[in-house]
C-alpha positions in Angstrom: -60.1 10.3 102.3 -59.2 10.9 105.9 -58.0 8.0 108.1 -57.6 9.3 111.7 -58.0 6.0 113.5 -54.5 4.7 113.0 -52.9 6.7 115.9 -50.3 9.4 115.3 -50.6 11.8 112.4 -53.7 11.8 110.3 -53.2 10.1 106.9 -54.8 11.4 103.8 -55.3 9.3 100.7 -56.1 10.8 97.3 -57.2 9.2 94.1 -56.0 10.3 90.8 -58.6 11.1 88.1 -59.7 8.4 85.8 -58.1 8.5 82.4 -58.6 6.6 79.2 -61.4 6.2 76.7 -65.1 6.1 77.5 -67.2 3.5 75.6 -70.9 3.2 75.0 -72.5 -0.2 75.5 -73.8 -1.6 72.2 -77.3 -2.8 71.8 -78.1 -6.2 73.2 -80.9 -8.6 72.2 -82.7 -9.4 75.4 -85.6 -11.9 75.8 -87.9 -12.5 78.7 -87.2 -16.0 80.2 -88.9 -18.8 81.9 -92.3 -17.8 83.3 -91.6 -14.1 82.8 -91.8 -11.7 85.7 -91.3 -8.1 86.6 -89.5 -5.8 84.2 -87.3 -4.6 87.2 -86.0 -8.0 88.0 -82.8 -9.3 86.4 -84.1 -12.9 86.6 -86.8 -11.9 84.1 -84.2 -11.4 81.3 -82.0 -13.7 79.3 -79.1 -11.3 79.7 -79.3 -11.2 83.5 -79.7 -7.4 83.4 -82.6 -5.0 83.0 -83.0 -3.7 79.4 -81.7 -0.2 78.6 -82.8 2.3 75.9 -80.3 0.7 73.4 -81.5 -2.9 73.8 -83.7 -4.9 71.4 -86.3 -6.5 73.8 -88.5 -9.5 73.1 -91.3 -10.6 75.3 -91.2 -14.4 74.6 -94.2 -16.6 74.1 -95.0 -18.2 77.5 -93.0 -15.5 79.3 -95.3 -12.6 80.3 -93.8 -9.4 81.8 -95.3 -6.7 84.1 -93.9 -3.2 83.8 -93.3 -2.2 87.5 -90.6 0.5 87.0 -89.6 3.2 84.5 -88.7 0.9 81.6 -86.6 1.4 78.4 -85.9 -0.4 75.2 -84.3 0.3 71.8 -87.1 -1.7 70.1 -89.8 -4.0 71.5 -91.4 -7.2 70.1 -94.3 -8.6 72.2 -95.1 -12.3 71.7 -97.0 -12.8 75.0 -98.6 -10.5 77.6 -96.9 -7.3 78.5 -98.9 -5.4 81.2 -98.5 -2.3 83.2 -98.5 -2.5 87.0 -102.0 -1.9 88.4 -101.1 0.3 91.3 -98.5 2.9 90.1 -98.2 4.9 86.9 -95.3 3.7 84.8 -93.7 4.8 81.5 -92.1 2.6 78.9 -89.8 4.5 76.5 -89.0 2.7 73.3 -86.3 4.4 71.1 -87.5 2.6 68.0 -90.4 0.4 66.8 -92.9 -1.6 68.9 -94.5 -4.7 67.4 -97.3 -6.6 69.1 -97.6 -10.0 67.4 -100.6 -12.2 66.8 -101.9 -13.7 70.0 -100.0 -11.2 72.2 -101.4 -8.4 74.3 -99.7 -5.2 75.4 -102.2 -3.6 77.9 -102.8 -1.6 81.0 -103.8 -3.7 84.0 -107.4 -5.0 84.1 -107.5 -4.1 87.8 -106.8 -0.8 89.6 -107.7 2.7 88.5 -104.4 4.1 87.2 -105.0 6.1 84.0 -101.6 7.7 83.5 -99.4 4.9 82.2 -97.3 6.0 79.1 -95.9 4.2 76.1 -93.5 6.6 74.5 -92.6 5.3 71.0 -89.9 6.9 68.7 -90.8 4.7 65.8 -93.7 2.7 64.4 -96.4 0.8 66.4 -97.3 -2.4 64.5 -100.4 -4.2 65.7 -100.8 -7.8 64.8 -102.2 -8.6 68.3 -104.0 -6.5 71.0 -102.5 -3.2 72.2 -104.9 -1.9 74.8 -104.3 1.3 76.7 -107.9 1.7 77.8 -108.9 -1.3 80.0 -111.5 -1.8 82.7 -114.3 0.2 80.9 -112.2 3.4 80.8 -111.2 3.4 84.5 -107.7 2.2 83.9 -105.4 3.1 81.0 -102.7 5.2 79.6 -101.3 7.3 76.8 -99.4 6.4 73.7 -97.0 9.2 72.7 -95.3 9.2 69.4 -92.1 11.1 70.1 -89.6 11.6 67.3 -88.5 14.2 64.8 -89.7 12.0 61.9 -93.2 10.7 61.1 -94.4 7.4 62.6 -97.0 4.9 61.6 -99.6 2.7 63.3 -99.6 -0.4 61.2 -102.4 -2.9 61.4 -102.3 -6.5 60.2 -104.8 -9.3 60.7 -107.6 -6.8 61.4 -106.2 -5.9 64.8 -107.9 -3.4 67.1 -105.8 -0.8 68.9 -107.7 0.5 71.9 -106.3 3.9 72.9 -107.3 6.0 75.9 -105.1 9.0 74.8 -102.7 9.5 72.0 -100.2 12.3 71.8 -98.1 13.3 68.8 -95.0 15.1 70.1 -94.1 17.4 67.2 -91.0 18.9 68.9 -90.1 22.0 66.9 -91.8 20.7 63.7 -95.4 21.5 62.9 -95.4 18.9 60.1 -95.2 15.8 62.3 -97.8 13.1 61.6 -98.8 9.6 62.5 -100.1 7.5 59.5 -102.5 4.6 60.1 -102.3 1.9 57.5 -103.8 -1.6 57.1 -107.2 -3.0 57.7 -107.5 -2.7 61.5 -109.2 -0.1 63.6 -108.6 2.2 66.5 -111.1 2.7 69.4 -110.7 5.7 71.5 -112.0 6.6 75.0 -114.9 9.0 75.2 -114.2 12.3 76.7 
């Protein structure tokens, strides 16, 4: 950097390159706290920081969260309400499994007209509760994308219903990719 305000000759300071070993942060278990809040706010999370693609995230009972930013998790367990923001399309990328437990809801907002939210799952989607990506009589919703090089499953328990506006199976370079649906629940899909 240049420091020319000291009078006399200009002084140039240089920094040496960084050296040493680089480390990758290990996965953390992160839980929503208190009354919940916005995904983008550090106060929403037990760790005090926003979850990353490596973190195992739990939406705690009594602690609902609104996805108001591009969001990431290594895995996701929903025990309360997890809802997409009503006004702007958002993507939640989960590098593993998503589980929606009994009494919990993972849904697009019941207000607004955004139809382009995305849940991108690289593992299984287990429905014991209410995943709903097609709210407000098909005028708000999103897409569930299964995105991995291996096969995924939509697993139903307790006769859950998974309401889907759009589902995409990202096969990558494989034409043999599939999504298996097991259990006693059902899927409803948007018309059109």
